KESEZA-841429 format. One record per residue: y, x, z of N, C-alpha, C, O in turn; residue in three letters. Coordinates in steps of 0.001 Angstrom, whole numbers, plus 500000, padded with zeros to 6 digits. Atoms other than C-alpha are relative to their C-alpha. Layout:
YXZYXZYXZYXZALA
...
This chain:
499730501476499782148770505277931003499557499256498717499772499668497577MET
500410500762501106147349502760928898501056499078499317502175499016499827SER
498770500559500848149376500628926356500469498942500841501675498699500843VAL
499605501241499397149464497674928508500078500157501608499909499152502298GLY
499896499798498429149882499200932246500863499178500422501905499104499770ALA
499285500744499279151310496816934530501517500282500405502413499458500588PRO
498808499433499651154063499160935380501043499868499055502190499996499483ARG
498847500289500907156074498490932234500796498891500212502024498939500138GLY
499206501317499953156985494994932773500794500094501606501961499729501752LEU
499203499922498743157794495674936691500933500865500101501624500763501114ALA
499100499060499972159920498443935975501335499846498764502300500600498642SER
499051500497501045161925496758933002501501499862500247502307499837499317SER
498709500233499534165113496285935194500291498523500209501380498144500640GLY
499890501570499752164528492413935339499116499568501248498314500382501707GLN
500979500555499160162779490327937911498815499772499462498785498938498557LYS
501328500280500596159204490375937114499745498556499764500265497755500541PRO
500413501371500205157769487113935655498724499825500909497756500586500927ILE
500976500076498953155681485784938321498480499836499387498259498943498568ALA
501505499956500181151792486411937885499778499944498515498885499222498072GLU
500408499855501402151989487285934129499897501468499854500742502248500293ILE
500255498690500226150387490459933021500631500222498532500880499289497768LEU
499344499763501467151857492036929846499383499426499048498168499608499123HIS
500891500746501100150723490017926814499400501159499082498315500915498555PRO
500568499000500756150090493286924923499050500849500545498547501778499914LEU
500928499237499356147912494580927417498675499872499578498276498760499233SER
501502499676500335144350495735926634499200499340501034498088498890500758ALA
500662500276498567143394494715930289499734498351500006500622497593499615ALA
500158501321499774141756491274930967500880499402500865501388500147501702GLU
499074500670499124143927488631932717499288498652500187498553498169499326GLU
500281501315499589143222485351934590501138499186499629502308499373499964THR
498927500864500685144942482701932768500233498471501027499304497942501637LEU
499868501286499312146445479480934483499385498847499384499111498874498184SER
500570501165500731145032476204933816500870499413498816502075499661498759PRO
499441500331501240145869474560930517501293499197500240501444498364501134ALA
498779500929500009149293473191929831499952498705499472499351498488498420LEU
500024501463500586149883469414929438501186499930499275502200500327499847ASP
498780500024500901152372468921926736500376498813499504499499498158498941VAL
499673501238500500154365465970925817501395500264498987502159501224499088THR
498913500147501006156922465250923058500829498828500362500314497752500665VAL
499180501046499623159901463237923766500457499390498713500648500085497715SER
499551500558501376160993460689921121501505500184499773502205500865500524GLY
498621499935500325164321460309919518500228500769498546499355501506498089GLY
499793499187501118165920461668916313499652501330499945499000501763498995LYS
500356498554499966165641465263917363499123500079501226499486499912502390ASP
501042499815498868162292465857919200500089501196500706500445502272500225LYS
499768498940498956162256467886922195498649500255500682498080499338501275GLU
501276499635499368159105469753923431500250500177501416501054501017501821ILE
499956499961498477158769469245927100498357500191500589497407499842499888ARG
501022500006499148155934469980929799499946498667500640500921497924500750LEU
499873501522499271154722466845931613500626500020501470500633498977502123THR
499339500165498807156599468027934863501504499982499453502433500066500256ASN
498493500159500293159839467740932647500552501250499550501611501179498926GLY
499411498751500277160482471339932110500003500240498456498979500035497804THR
499726499754501482161699472179928613499380501396499666499513502402500362PRO
500718498679500737159668474807926379501139501120500002500868502293500258VAL
499038498886500084162767476704926065499935501156500974499976500859502168GLU
500158499072498987162441480154927691501035500769500307500890501596501207THR
498950499005499781165871481796927484501122499013500236501165497915499681SER
498703500732499720169277480564928931500990500427499218501103501616498920SER
498885499758501002172268480227926703500918500810500579501058500920501797PRO
498697499148499571175237482566926733500982499971498847500637499892497667ALA
499213500401501247178286482209924776500280501435499188499817502447499716SER
499751498847500856179367484904922162501191500901500719501224502127500814VAL
498839499466499321182629485432924009499800501105501283500387502159501531SER
500453499369498697180950486492927250499419501363499814499630502310500572SER
500662498724500554178863489157925301501010500934499464500839502127499712LEU
499072499316500657181871490401923383500952500708501206501430501837501089PHE
499246499523498840183725490898926680499595500992500457500494501595501042ASN
500621499080499540181421493477927636500420501241499468500155502289500057ARG
499741498871500692182770495820925283501232500758500591501690501786500090LEU
498830499349499258185622496663927646499545501331500501498409501569500910GLN
500097498454499550186102500419928525499885500158501419499435501203501889LEU
499866500027498436186530499499932298498585500510500586497511500312500018ASP
501178499595499148184078501009934794499095498825500279499619497797500707ASP
500784501097499465181113498780935416499202500556501083498024500887500953ASP
500629499202498796180392500230938820498873499075500459497858499604500912SER
500842500846499505178514496943939690498790500233499225497819500644499861GLU
501102499760500635176044497186936717499326501463500181498098501521500126GLY
500394498570499799175632501119937286499223499995501438498215500676501630GLU
500822499803498805174631500449940921498797499317499891497863499643500624ALA
501320500702500022171972498026939858499038500672499319497865500305499374ARG
500994499149500720170464500749937642499565501272500880500378502194500946ASP
500430498905499340168510503219939788500090501343499412500367502343500075PRO
500115498851500741168209505709937007501422500603499741501605501752499338TYR
498335499433500493172120506118936487500229500961501188501252501646501188SER
499722498859498857171779508309939786499232501194500019498022501072500205SER
500839498858500329170687511848939306499085500238501258498040500874501117THR
500761499558498890169379512037942890498737499105499727497664499653499976GLU
501302500867500171166775509171942043499251500370498747498209499763498499MET
500894499588501272165528510805938780499027500935500335499279501815501158ARG
501024498829499649162279512810938838499414500646498736498327501223498726ASP
500425499442501450162103513868935017501222500398499368502093499586499058LEU
498935499382500701164485516292933459499562500729498932498595501483499034PHE
500447499487501192164370517351929925501300500743499360502460500378499552VAL
498914499404500821166399519675927757499503500636498739498424501212498598THR
500332499539501536166384520613924181501026501053499716502230500794499716VAL
498981499020500335167884523979923290499288501223499147498141501073498726ASP
500520498783500512167306527497921720499416499860498637498343500413498395ASP
500724499915501342166671526683918023499532501121499414500182502138499659PRO
500445498956500613164789528962916099499367499868498420498450499080498185LYS
500277500036501380164342529463912328498434500852499628498179502039499837LYS
501222499446500267160672529824911088499716500075498422499880499087497706HIS
500104499851501491159894531156907577498522500339499761497917501193500408VAL
501557499762500347156314530969905978499970500074498511500983499916497830SER
500100500187501275154981531103902712500251498530499398500753498405498281THR
500160501330500582154733527285902249501274499290500313501757498516499487MET
498630500659499655157988526159904147500771500695500955500295501674501531GLU
499047499414499166160834527041906160500554498870500904500838497759500456THR
499825501438499140161703524839909272500494500732501360500332501917501650TYR
499278499607498740163575524935912666499128499408501030498651498278500922ILE
500582500728498637161908524457916131500926500233501155501639501235501203THR
499220500136498875163606523691919280499011500135501474497929499611501739TYR
500868499983498581162571524716922930500212498657500815501324498203501083ARG
499861501305499218161813521538924859499519500384501693498370500683502020VAL
500344499586498450161992522255928897500048498875500874501032498138500927SER
500028501165498982160943519798931505499814500456501483499165501436501850THR
500053499714498411161278519797935241499511498597500499500107497616500055LYS
500491501146499540159295517068937059499153499895501263498308500736501569THR
500929500054498746157789515868940257498973498765499961498370498361500956THR
500938501026500198155721513110938836498522500238499978498132501198499312ARG
501325499662499915152027512940939541499255499793498734498089500186498686ILE
500684500122501145151213511960935958500114501376499264499522501585498205GLU
500012498470500773152052515728935025499170500925500954499044500718502161PHE
500953499103499177149731518577936126500745501019500495500311501627501473ASP
499123498781499412152517521155936666501377499310500118501642498232499587LEU
498775500428499710156042520838937892500985500414498883502096499885498839PRO
498930499658501050157711522554934794498979500442498668497836500896498710GLU
500672499727501351156796522985931041501005500500499186502197500244499357TYR
498973499583501069158345524667928203499098500069498667498050500711498738CYS
500664500245501180157096523921924587501091500154498866502288500174499152VAL
499279499909501185158482524265921063499713498890498974498566498656498593ARG
500308501100500822158851521450918826500952499958498793502054500501498877ARG
499204500171501262160230520649915310500285498665499751499664497866500450ARG
499538501182500226161819517647913955499113498956499722499444497831500094TYR
500835500827500178158949515942912869498978499578501163498268498572501154GLN
500658500301498815157342516197916221500816498790501031500300498013501834ASP
499375501020499254160241514146917632499914498652499236500215497551499697PHE
499930501391500993159779511670914674498569499429500539498438498244500843ASP
501085500739499309156171511337915998499992499265500922499416498179501000TRP
499816500834498620157185510460919321500591498925499937500068497946500469LEU
499415501232500312159482508044918351499162498752499630499230497692500252ARG
500772500830500557156950506223916182498975499549500895498488498426500766ASN
501132500426499034154389506238919050500763499175500742500334498024500821LYS
499355500938499127156934504750921308500340498592499471500312497575500165LEU
499843501331500751157719502059918875498845499151499808498930497923499833GLU
501413500654500271154067501192918221499665499429501474499439498233501661ASP
500562500099498681153161501249921787500852499151500988500329498563501935SER
498900500764499104156407499597923417500770499217499276501978499451499231GLN
499167500605501177157383496999920727501244499159500725502290498882500137PRO
499021500865499430159341494978923247501267500607500501502147499956501064THR
498989499204499287161675497852924193500901500590498888500451500789497760HIS
499124499365500856164657499336922545499640501661499897499687502273500964LEU
500226498853500127163777502775921300501137500827499463501592500594498343ILE
498729499248500388166676505352921173499688500598498622498557500960498298PRO
500203499392501317167321506642917635500071501561499875500642502283500693PRO
499853498610500113166861510042916224501024500200498750501323499284497984LEU
498801499661500954169508511727913939499069499971498591497901500352498512PRO
500611499972501505168762511194909975499118501211499823499511502249500356GLU
500723498966500322166035513456908812500472500740498625500466501966498509LYS
499640499531501276167229513869905255501521500276499810502416499610500329PHE
498541499532500288170347515500904102500183500326498527499222500823497940VAL
499765499825501297171861515783900692500019501708499548500803502507500060MET
499977498713500326171093519071899075501105500521499229501463499966498190LYS
498741499619500723174023521027898043501070499740500570502102500379500359GLY
498715500540499207176280519160900286499985500581501417500937501161501938VAL
500098499409498488174918520097903802498761500875499905497687500519499420VAL
501245498962499700172752523355904598499545499582501034500265499536502031ASP
500932500442498689170001522065906983499767501261500755499300501130501886ARG
500149498686499215169838525699908138501143500778500334501102501972500633PHE
498668499114499677173530526522908725499944499629501493499212498763501973SER
500057499952498597174345527022912332500670498748500444500191498059501345GLU
499465501461499673176568524031912530499169498950500083499109498262501102GLU
500774501027500046174112521689911312498834500006501046498555499009501713PHE
501128499806498847171222522969913596500598499719501226499917499006501962VAL
499419500151498630173577522927916655500223498477500042499802497858501020GLU
499851501476499938174600519269915737498820499152500080498873498111500734THR
501412500602499987170927518178915212499481500210501445498996499250502043ARG
500561499607498654169934520059918614500651499048501038499986498507501921MET
499537501010498848172400517917920649499424498834499778498900498339500776LYS
500540501125500072171194514905919177498761499636500268498439498534500712ALA
501225500125499288167700515682919798499984499818501515499312498994502137LEU
499757500000498524168682516303923228500342498890500816499843498527501881ASP
499760501477499528170301513178923774498940498825499837498915497877500621LYS
500937500799500385167425511333922144498837500055501256498408499046501816PHE
500909499780499172164978512876924517500425499552501569499601499117502374LEU
499599500110498804167119512485927548500065498359500256499739497797501301LYS
499905501672499846167688508659926973498387499674500192498136498903501118ARG
501345500600499744163691508197926708499705500371501307499160499521502010VAL
500679499476498620162986510293929913500766499314501110500311499316502254ALA
499387500717498897165737508189931770499637498522500158500047497832501091ASP
500221501289500265164263504935930571498962499556501045497884500150501037HIS
501161500354498889162264503180933606498674499674499478497727499655500265PRO
501194500318500414159536502225931191499569501161499046498525501776499263VAL
500419499159501259159437504500927999499639501405500639498805502125500092LEU
500450498684499434159298507616930427498896500024500458498477501132500792SER
501501499843499321155930506772931729498949499833498766497722499807498862PHE
500930499838501400154661506669928020499029500908500108499391501947500659ASN
500891498650500074151582508876927678500464500696498814500338501914498946PRO
499629499306501155152840509962924380501079500970500439500967502165500166HIS
499133499204499401155814511261926080499541501174500784500034502290500622LEU
500578498927499474153640513203928411499573501119499178499880502300499338ASN
500555499034500919151833514727925671501007500864499217500755502043498967ALA
499027499345500574154937515660923936500759501006500847501370501907500271PHE
499160499233499071156543517356926892499179501100500553499613502177500963LEU
501092498850499310153371519211928103498990500615499142498425501632499545SER
501041499499500760151029519826925349500441501003498957501304500718498127THR
499414499071500921151370523101923444499924499509498363500867499470497573LYS
500313500451501441149804521860920159499808498372500107498934497884500825ASP
500117501456499930150293518078919643498815499460499011498792499894497860LEU
501069500637500824147202516099918199500633498715499582500579497713500295ASN
499070501241500177149424513609916333498964498875499336499406497855498808LYS
501055500976500531146241511732915201499362499288501064498685498308500753ARG
500585500482498936145131510902918676500684498709500051501873498504499809GLN
499759501390499584144945507170919573500786499238498651501218498090498750GLY
499356500781501025146471506289916164499407498582499687500137497593499621LEU
500508501425500214144085503393915457500313498969501024500548497821500650ALA
499904501068498853144515501589918813501485499675499926501807498488499877LEU
498544500181500119148352501993918608500380499180498801500996498116498857LEU
499682500975501234148593500838915005499459498567500164500124497633499716THR
500473501435499790146489497768915954500886499134500792501055497942500533LYS
499076500792499249149008496904918726501213499913499348501937498942499566VAL
498727500297500642151887497555916520499858498866498846500835498153498618GLY
500025500869501055150606495390913636499911498672500583500339497689499977GLU
500037501346499225149945492641916143501347499304500175501482498086500059SER
498604500533499982153691492277916629500670499810498594501454498880498404VAL
499525500163501295154525492785912993499456498795499267500101498242498376LYS
500620501079500792152147490099911864500136498764500786499613497705500439GLN
499941501159499116153063487854914616500360498727499432499750497684499665ALA
499499501243500574155037485456912644499496499606498785500037498624498277ALA
500392500419501215153122485235909548499526498586499967498644498126500693SER
500334501482499981153044481639908540500857499091500726500790497865500640GLY
499234500754499175155589480721910911501512500173499873501995501276499618TYR
498381499884500298159403480009910650500681499757501236500419498719501844LYS
499147500278498540161793480316913815500834498866499614501456498832498552LEU
499189501161500102163442477022914268501512500476500166502388500235499335ARG
498529499666499692166614478548915941499786500897501179499162500641502209ALA
499747498814498877167372481888917859500588499297501047501382498399500767ARG
499395500570498848168264480916921407501511500559500030501809501591499428PRO
498481499751500118172048481117921918500331501520500569501158502186499947ALA
499778498622499567172033484509923966499723501045499042500434502046498956GLU
500455499006500734170181486320921478500676499905498586500737500913497882PHE
499158500157500878172193484899918775501238500460500089501860500576499033SER
498666499397499793175397486320920297499822501454499989500749502174499618ALA
500283498670500149173640489665920575500063500415498438500653501444498107MET
500107499733501297173009489565916834501334500058499324501587500898498460GLY
498823499944500642176533488596916004500883501090500669501767501598499979ASP
499365498761499484177902491279918331499457501381499181500203502289498814TYR
500319498814500757175828493808916585500465500183498578500677501265498030LEU
499620499954501464176807492792913155501710500280500060502215500824499078ASP
498689499734499840180555493022914341500254501350500253501145501984499686THR
499940498513499453180020496364916074499879500949498829500679501846498562PHE
500553499044501141178130497928913025501353500037499102501781501134498746SER
499044500059501252181038496846910550501061500861500507501527501736499777GLN
498820499241499517183758498267912898499663501435499899500477502198499378LYS
500103498619500045181941501611913304499815500614498651500318501696498346LEU
499967499674501444181043501817909705501414500390499258501591501363498525GLY
498696499737500517184753501440908829500538501203500635501206501957499927THR
499407498982499416185683503963911329499387501422499455500112502397499257ILE
500893498847500684183044506543909924500625500198498676501020501329498393ASP
499523499667501485184282506110906273501434500423500115501862501202499264ARG
498626499568500011187835506566907277500053501377500508500738502192499889ILE
500175498707499473187020509621909446499427501032499015499972502134498964ALA
500342499127501103185105511273906613501110500112498895501053501128498203GLN
499055499898500988188070510671904279501168501160500607501788502033499999ARG
498794499249499182190454512212907092499522501522499946500283502448499667ILE
500660498764500119188127515098907185500120500911498765500374502115498781LEU
500099499565501355187924515673903534501700500525499737502006501652499348LYS
498536499774500427191866515537903097500467501164500835501176502069500396GLU
499602498823499054192247517783906211499715501257499596500457502217499803GLN
500319498677500565190326520422904523500679500299498935500887501493498718SER
499147499532501172192320520280901449501322500451500527501928501427500086GLU
498552499401499347195541520488903693499786501157500464500623502016500188TYR
499940498579499485194301523418905449499829501152498886500153502313499133LEU
500092498999501290193600525245902022501377500049499748501834501189499829THR
498680499860500448197164524486901021500789500789500991501635501609500635GLU
499067499594498918198574525404904451499849501543500015500812502294500173LEU
500060498415499854197042528967904429500605500685498860500974501850499004ARG
499344499282501040198462529685900979501497499896500269502262500719499766GLU
498660500136499732201753528427902318500366500967500795501432501533500557TYR
499461499109499204201830530700905067499758501486499555500253502414500194GLY
500100498616500600200727533766902927501244500228499260501663501383499179ALA
498860500027500925203701533075900755501152500549500839501966501298500299VAL
499037499596499144205936533690903774499817501557500454500737502346500675TYR
500195498599499679204192536902904635500381500912498973500898501988499275SER
499897499150501115204460538321901247501612499897499654502164500817499050SER
498494499917500111208248537203901183500680501032500924501617501739500552TRP
499542499278498808208842538989904536499971501507499539500710502313500103ALA
500059498574500236207906542318902816501096500416499110501394501607499023GLY
498839499571500996210849542152900192501310499593500609502339499854499985SER
498691500494499374213527540680902503500104500698501570499638500224502606GLU
499971499399498769214376543176905146500839499255501109500465499197502280GLU
499319500684498960217168541130906781499356498730500507499754498199501544GLU
500641501203499660214827538132906860498622500218500286497858499254500315LEU
501391499699499527211673539754907823499473499505501182498308499106501182GLN
500428500540498832211498538676911343499808498450500123498949497796500715ARG
500365501590499831212106535133910824498975499457499021498361498420499270PRO
500966500447500732209916534885907932498416500396500432497436499709500143LEU
501312499728499199207000536618909803499858499029500916498735498559501095GLU
500126500987498905207706534243912465499497498568499634498821497897500414GLY
500279501165500622207317531210910190498527500172499439497768499203499473VAL
501412499556500450204059532915908719499009499769501351498003499069501242ALA
500423500179499031202974533092912210499735498695500483498602498466500907GLY
500049501337499599203547529527913101499078499240499080498264498439499538CYS
500986500860500935201744528127910056498820500527500264497950499656500227VAL
501210499588499647198863530341910977499289499556501178498068499398501202LEU
500363500695498694198652528980914546499652498478499626498632497965500086THR
500064501374500466198899525541913064498568499679499385497928498667499670CYS
500996500011500736196039526231910806498643500284500972497527499832500717CYS
501137499763499085193831527478913696500035498685500931498966498343501435SER
500194501195498978194599524360915858499399498898499102498505498216499604ALA
500470501136500818193855521901913055498528500463499461497811499554499043LEU
501355499767500246190610523681912247499364499731501238498382499011501055GLU
500574500457498941189596523284915859499884498249500270498921497640500735ASP
499929501508500141190693519552915591498887499372499067498283498347499383GLN
500913500273501002188444519341912490498664500141500478497808499326500135SER
501186499619499616185674520763914068499404499157501273498211498936501480GLU
500232501083499032185888518444917066499582498715499401498659498063499889ASN
500271501297500657185839515492914794498526500076499310497723499145499374MET
501342499914500822182806516734912695498783500255500986497697499722500754SER
500956499781499243180817518004915508499646499071501271498510498949501729GLN
500182500672498879181567515697918452500206498565499845499461497785500439ASP
499561501248500326183277512545917131499036499207499142498571498119499480PHE
500793500728501017181252511658914106498428499796500549497917498677500573LEU
501445500140499490177712512205915488499853498875500925498851498170500811PRO
500193501083499128178368509701918319500187498760499328499572497795499783VAL
499776501137500967179472507169915734498661499711499331498081498635499477LEU
501226500151500614176405507816913653498822499427500722498047498602500238ARG
501117500256499115174034507583916658500095498506500207499109497776500107GLU
500049501276499681175356504355917491499860498809498827499645497620499061TYR
500271500757501114175116503009913909498591499711499951498148498577499769ILE
501533499907499874171389503971914168499603499221501047498593498531500907LEU
500459500687498779171208502487917569500069498382499718499202497624500153TYR
499993501481500394172384498950916134498950499639499267498449498560499584ILE
501114500155500851169643499128913488498742499912500928497902499050500668GLU
501164500201499084167046499646916361500067498762500718499094498013500807SER
499887501197499176168454496945918469499598498804499124498756497988499499MET
500547501087500845168223494577915408498622499899499666498142498779499493LYS
501489499909500196164628495628914761499339499299501111498505498438500834ASN
500561500474498826163682494722918270500369498469500320499604497693500894VAL
499686501586500300165650491291917831499025499352499106498496498288499426LEU
501023500719500912163392490529914908498860499796500482498256498733500338ARG
501483499869499306160321491486916737499783498776500918498776498073500839LYS
499700501086499025161526488941919605499792498647499072499036497739499415ARG
499939501304500742162109486272916776498639499758499488498143498633499544ASP
501611500317500558158497486753915197499341499486501275498819498372501220GLN
500821500412498762156985486448918744500518498446500255499639497599500410SER
499527501288499801159106483272919239499433498999498844498983497892499137GLN
500394500793501090158198481909915800498546499752500289498164498583500344ALA
501388500110499790154554482481916478499582499010501029498657498211500885GLU
500179500941498806154799480680919868500255498487499559499487497561499823TYR
499623501493500456156595477568918278499014499462499103498685498276499128GLU
500822500636500948154200477439915461498609499532500635498115498429500402GLY
501257500296499123150995477618917779500135498679500811499262497810500796ARG
499944501092499392152453475108919976500139498631499516499758497618500104LEU
499838501322500752153395472494917498498686499592499512498457498383499487GLU
501233500401500311149719472712916206499232499548501084498441498616500943VAL
500673500581498790148457472314919677500383498652500446499549497915500972ALA
499309501272499550150867469301920369499242498809498938498830497709499306ILE
500422500923500950149642467697917069498432499678500337498040498511500337LEU
501246500275499582145959468183918110499744499154501174498869498292501250ARG
500025500748498752146617466955921537500066498325499576499334497468500070LYS
499467501531500352148056463555919939498820499437499430498522498280499726GLN
501104500606500631144882463218917766498785499839500896498155498782500861GLU
501348500066499386141979463926920028500016500565501579499001500892502193ASP
499926499588498607143503464950923551499361501163500309498692501296501334ARG
500639498576499736142418468558923146501077500699500732502260500631500398THR
498929499403499110144050470637925940500556501252499206499865501843498376PRO
499474498797500674146460473461924792499288501246500272499082501595501435VAL
500735498804499920144599476639924079500673501181500689501879501267500920PRO
499477498818499088144983479782925938500873500900499146501827501513499627VAL
499190499194500951146294481558922771501467499643500160502290500557500110GLU
498499500366499792149713479405923353500455500497501182501579500994501251VAL
499540499196498711149769480625926936500593501369499655501701501866499859GLU
499634498536500136149594483903925851501174500371499095501853501376499305LYS
498916499588500868152093483753922952501320499504500948502377500087500709CYS
498888500367498978154531482035925795500374501271500817501536501652500953GLN
499868498840499056154001485058928062500507501355499146501038502287499749ASP
499731499144500801154605487298925192501659500048499596502375501045499511LYS
498542500207500191158067485745924383500756500201501233501868500718501126VAL
499307499740498835159049485851928024500156501460500402501097501904501061GLU
500008498555499587158158489457928363501029500675498849501752501627499145CYS
499102499395501005160073490224925051501607499638500540502539500438500456PHE
498541500386499499163229488249926596500263500882501087501303501528500955ASN
499833499469498836162994489870929897500258501837499526501207502535499880ALA
499850498512500454162570493490928345501249500219499144501923501225499367ASP
499025499962501134165131492959925471501274499960500927502205500747500758LEU
498663499936499284167734491866928266500392501122500836501528501540501059LYS
499925498618499190167086494791930339500557501229499254501436501940499741ALA
499568499005500982167533497222927439501389499849499648502158500808499571ASP
498791500312500556170504495390926285501048500498500900501981501199500511TRP
499136499498499005172203495929929656500222501304500193501291501792500558GLU
499881498380499732171334499552929826500552500535498738501144501602498900ARG
499290499380500950172565500249926367501454499708500019502303500512499632TRP
498468500367499838175807498388927020500620501041501067501721501568500905GLN
499227498999499069176444500638930021500025501331499526500961502092499772SER
499907498659500591175463503658928212501155500171498951501910501139498866ASN
498720499976501097177890502704925269501235500134500594501998500961500094LYS
498711499869499310180839502230927672500229501486500320501226502120499977ARG
499646498655499381180352505554929328500159500882498920501072501705498993GLN
499863499024501149179772507382925907501275499921499235501829500939498819ASP
498858499983500726182750505895924188501376500293500998502414500724500495PHE
498981499434499211185048506517927200499948501666500180500941502359500405LYS
499976498412500097183961510152927169500595500499498585501411501405498415GLN
499656499667501365184305510193923448501519499944499821502130500957499478LEU
498592500322500243187810508733923235500985500962500877502078501379500495LEU
499133499278498983189076510664926318500061501556499320501099502213499245THR
500154498529500464187731514114924723500847499882498545501544500833498189GLY
499106499970501192189395513081921442501443500082500240502191500740499519MET
498523499849499762192725512598923004500326501275500576501452501712500342ALA
499694498698499361192531515885924968500100500993498672501047501753498467ASP
499792499075501321191755517661921511501051499915499336501427500946498778LYS
498880500492500959194648515976919748501201500613500904502048501239500267ASN
499001499621499102197005516881922762500029501494499923501081502091499696ILE
500055498537500118195791520476922762500454500598498515501136501616498396ILE
499560499840501439196292520592918944501444500137499932502049501180499681CYS
498676500053500365199569519519918760500928500665500987502047501008500607TYR
499393498991499179200679521413921911500163501422499452501215502061499464GLU
499880498544500649199766524704920227500900499942498719501496500986498453LYS
499157499921501080201684523693917066501410499989500478502223500750499953CYS
498640499901499376204844522872919247500277500994500534501445501335500348GLN
499796498804499348204595525862921191500333501086499070501231501893499312ALA
499562498897500936204477528081918008501412499819499334502132500795499124ALA
498831500421500604207414526252916425501236500094500921502337500408500471TRP
499180499515498970209268526565919607500515501558500281501628501954500628GLU
499890498550499800208865530192919855500733500494498752501426501510498798SER
499190499482501290210267530548916301501481499911500157502316500784499921LEU
498584500314499530213357528791917419500596501073500936501635501607500550ILE
499742499204499369213656531062920228500411501353499379501426501973499699THR
499816498813500869213273534022917735501193500005499200501794501072499074LEU
498991500071500843215952532799915472501338499804500886502426500093500389LEU
498851499989499345218347532152918248500431501497500544501604501872500575GLN
499835498661499684217870535751919512500626500817498945501459501695499165ASP
499505499006501348218504537194915854501384499716500033502192500642499958LYS
498651500332500280221661535215915728500973500514501125502160500705500864GLU
499258499366498931222875536575919133500165501398499826501232501949500096THR
499686498435500406222134540288918017500998500103498987501940500886499104ASP
498894499745501073224053539746914736501324499804500510502178500517499984GLU
498864500140499555226949538511916710500459501138500839501619501551500842LYS
499602498579499128226938541501919056500309500883498987501472501284498961THR
499659498954500843226761543858916293501299499812499225502044500772499027ASN
498542500190500705229786542311914393501135500233501075502179500793500739GLU
498943499564499143231764542535917658500206501381500197501363501764500369THR
500045498501499577230956546266918283500537500669498514500655501888498393ASN
């Protein structure tokens, strides 16, 4: 599929913009007649078309309306609108598993098995199985970002880790990264536009990736967006996109605070577990020298050991299940902010070109050039794609955090139930011992 295939806009999740081919398309398009533009007087000038239609391309939305969407209630209506939320309607299934360590004279690295099942005609076979390393996933994401600049690209887990702090070849680290890569690829495969990107097809089906293929063309497309606003300054971001930016800032701050506190809890819990193990060992040693108290002391040592095991499971759940989700969404926020910045650049370019065209029209009655129309189309496509991805992201976020918080509650309940059961068994043991002693005294 070419960079600007019409399918991208049609399947963005919003109503298609009538008779507009995607502005980033390399294909030729038939432009509508030149726009006639007027400027209304007054202290604050307002740019309008001659038919009275304002130039503004986006509808306002309050900040509170966007913040209300953070609620964890089921959004059954929103999910019903998304055909890709139903498994029965999906036609592309991907899985990342089976990590393997490779050691060579030059480097040591991990590869993962990527399995694909599909019924799409874009693929030559119904099933594929290839091995990919992290840098291959990074290559795919960069290609998606270059070729689909109007869409939100899911984030990858961080590539670099602090040496001496985290062993990137440890079983725990590899398992956590594998889950994150699997989630990344599933999000891309479930996206109604990104899933048809030709680079995804190559990533899933080609044994050996040619990572330089198509680089010049895609770099040109990406640079056209990055340099869109050179020389222009955005007057004001539309209200609904300003509300998105405010929401992302607040959400990022809260997730960052939770992440920092959770890290401290894990550190303190690790230190507490070290002390608790020594604490239990003392009771075991004491039991060997106190025959009369041997059973109760051994019971206490057993309770402490059970509590250690339960708390270890709780810490493992936080480090392997809870924290990765927080970090994924912190990275997701940065990706969304990046798309917002690109949208602002596109709008700034449009406003700048339109302002120049208006001045020329006032001077020599020159019609608005086609470049202004193309810029307007680009802004409208950005708005439509960003709104669709925002709604999809919000829906996924609600489901992810409902599952995360429910799992956290279940794990904590299991942890404390184990500790409670252990100490209750000790009380039963002590009561039985007291009864036996009274019986012996009676006899």
